[in-house]
Phi, psi and omega in degrees: 000314181294323180297318178298318179297316180296317178296317179298316180296318179297317179295318180299311182291326176295315179296319179296317179296315179297321177298315180297319178296319179297315180297317179296317180297316180294324178294324178287333183278345182294121183292326181294316180292321181292324177293319178296318180295318179294317182292323179291323177293320180295317180296324179291325184278340181277142178227145181290148182251148177235152182263131178295135181289335183272305187254355177066022175269155180271139180225144175301143184303324182288341181263346184286153175252132184247144175269190184295333181263016176065026174277135182273146175224149182280339180207166179293327179297319179291327174297316179295317179298318180297318179293324177294316181292331182288332180279000000 
């Protein structure tokens, strides 16, 4: 009697595990979900770029240095050069 119960429990958990793997596999194969996941990852990894006022190169917005008038610069040296040239 106990052996039958143990075998039944083992079969139940094996079937449950296989069912969960199948559901996960089908979810990964869905093209709509995979496109949404790819686009959301892409949007998270992209950052807007700004052009340096001195050398005109593009720099990520988080790396740029801004002056009082919110003009972006790629480095502190270019900010200083821009201020010298403006005077």
